[in-house]
C-alpha positions in Angstrom: 0.0 0.0 0.0 1.1 3.5 -0.7 0.7 6.4 1.7 1.0 10.2 1.3 1.9 12.2 4.4 0.8 15.8 4.1 1.5 18.6 6.6 0.3 22.2 6.2 -1.2 25.2 8.0 -4.7 26.4 7.4 -6.2 29.8 8.0 -9.3 28.3 9.7 -9.6 24.6 10.6 -13.4 24.3 10.3 -13.4 26.0 6.9 -10.6 23.7 5.7 -12.3 20.6 7.1 -15.5 21.3 5.3 -13.6 21.7 2.0 -11.6 18.5 2.7 -14.8 16.5 3.4 -16.5 17.9 0.3 -13.6 16.7 -1.8 -13.9 13.1 -0.8 -15.5 11.8 -4.1 -12.6 13.4 -6.1 -10.0 11.8 -3.9 -11.8 8.4 -4.2 -12.0 8.6 -8.0 -8.3 9.4 -8.0 -7.4 6.3 -6.1 -7.5 7.2 -2.4 -8.6 4.3 -0.3 -8.6 5.9 3.1 -7.1 8.5 5.4 -6.3 9.6 8.9 -6.5 13.3 9.9 -4.4 14.8 12.7 -4.4 18.2 14.3 -1.6 19.6 16.3 -2.4 20.0 20.0 -0.1 23.1 20.1 -1.4 24.8 17.0 -5.0 23.9 15.8 -4.2 25.5 12.4 -1.5 22.8 11.8 -3.0 19.8 10.0 -1.4 16.4 9.2 -2.9 13.9 6.9 -1.9 10.3 6.2 -3.7 9.3 3.0 -3.8 5.7 1.7 -3.6 5.2 -2.1 -3.8 2.2 -4.5 -0.6 3.2 -6.3 2.3 5.6 -6.2 1.5 6.8 -9.7 -2.1 7.7 -8.7 -1.0 9.4 -5.6 1.6 11.5 -7.3 -0.8 12.4 -10.2 -3.5 13.6 -7.7 -1.1 15.4 -5.4 0.4 17.4 -8.3 -2.9 18.2 -10.0 -4.2 21.7 -10.6 -7.6 20.6 -9.2 -6.0 19.9 -5.8 -4.0 23.0 -5.9 -7.1 25.1 -6.5 -9.1 23.2 -3.8 -6.4 23.8 -1.3 -6.3 27.5 -2.1 -10.0 27.8 -1.7 -9.9 25.8 1.6 -7.5 28.3 3.1 -4.2 26.3 3.1 -1.4 28.7 4.0 1.8 28.3 2.1 3.1 25.2 0.4 2.4 21.8 2.1 5.1 19.3 3.0 4.4 16.1 1.1 6.1 12.7 1.6 5.4 9.4 -0.2 5.7 6.4 2.0 5.4 2.6 1.6 4.4 0.1 4.3 7.4 -1.8 5.6 5.7 -3.2 8.7 2.5 -2.6 10.5 1.6 -3.9 14.0 -1.8 -3.4 15.6 -1.9 -4.0 19.4 -4.8 -5.5 21.3 -5.4 -6.0 25.0 -4.3 -9.6 24.5 -0.7 -8.6 23.6 
């Protein structure tokens, strides 16, 4: 599985979150299979996303698209996001039985 880690600042978290949620169908069509959203406890305007993608090619294509750039601008993203492409090496999920 391919992951994209995105970190950026937003002018207003609620405005950004509404825009992010409304962009779900575009992300799914582009190959996103899931995501996790994080918000800094020290700065609520700092957002971190871990997005799951079917392939590296689909992820790179979407992340560099004019459509995404425009959506981020309208959502109030401040400055350029930090973007990293990651592949699973090992995943461990703990339970109370461990």
